[in-house]
C-alpha positions, 0 to 999 in steps of 0.5 A: 490361225483363223480362230474359225477354223480352230480345232479344239479339244474338250476334255470332261468326264460329264458327257452333257458338258461335253455335248453342251458345249461341243454344240455352241463351238460348232455353231460358231465354226469349230472343229471339235473333238472330245474325250471322256478322261485325261488318258483319251486326251492324250490319246487324241492329242497327236491326231487331232493336233488341237488348237485349244485343249478345254480341260476339266480338273477333276476326272478318273483315272487321270485329272487335268493337272496331270494331262496339262503336265503330259501336254507339256513335256510334249516336244510337238512345235507349237503348243496348244493353248489350256484353258482349265474349265472346273468347278473349282473356284480355290485361289491355290487350284488355280495358282496350280493350275496355272504353274502347271502350264495352264494359260486360262481358268475358268470355272463352272457353271458358265453362260454359252455366250461367256465360254464363246467370248473367252474362246474367242479370246484365247485363240485371238492372242495366239494369233497375234505375236505378243512381242511389238516387233514383228520379226519371226527371230528375237536374240536378246543376250544369250536368249534366242526367241522363235516366235513363229515356232513358240520356242526359247533357245538358251545358250544354244539349248532349247528350254520348254515353255508354256504358251503364256510363259513364251508369250510374257517373255516375248513382251519383256524382251520385244523392249529390253529396259522397258517398264511394262506396267501390269494392265499392259502385260495383261492386256497384251497377253491374256488379252482384254476379253480374258479375267484374271488377277494381278496374281497370275502375271506373279506365277508367270514372271516365278516360273520363267525365273525358275526355267531360266534363271533370275537375272532376265526380268526384273521387278519394278516396285509398284509398276510392272517388269521389265527385261534386262540382260 
């Protein structure tokens, strides 16, 4: 995907923020649609087919967390990237947003240049395969990882993963037995331009273990993680 041709859906109940973000994104060549609440966003989702959804948390009718859950429930092949953009900066809110299926968490206020840099970083990561094996499909044990369609099959059954969960699993499974250091995981999955904490990795590993079982990803204390089967 050429990030200059990406579709971006902005969701916020403050129209001045929507106009401000839309203006700056369109200056960069992106196609932008806006939604003023969660229900409006879900209505536009299938028609617009965004590559990236920028989502506020505190909105009337349906908050951003619920919207994220609904998007992740949808069977739509390659899921959009979801970045929360919110004034809430509590650790527990950020953790909840990532656990819900968010790929990034950006706090308001944010300067236009910084916001555009975060958008570009997220879209760059979606263009490149997170693993080092370039095959579109990877079979490891009872897991089939389809990198082109962003799908996981376990014993032939499809498993629903958030985008960053998929990219983390794909990276670790690309070299079974290799210990990936935390800094390497952050760089390859989230990108050098996206600032997230080490806790972000732990949250995504926990969610993968909940969905696939605890036997695949091993913790190497003080270093990082490795894939085993």
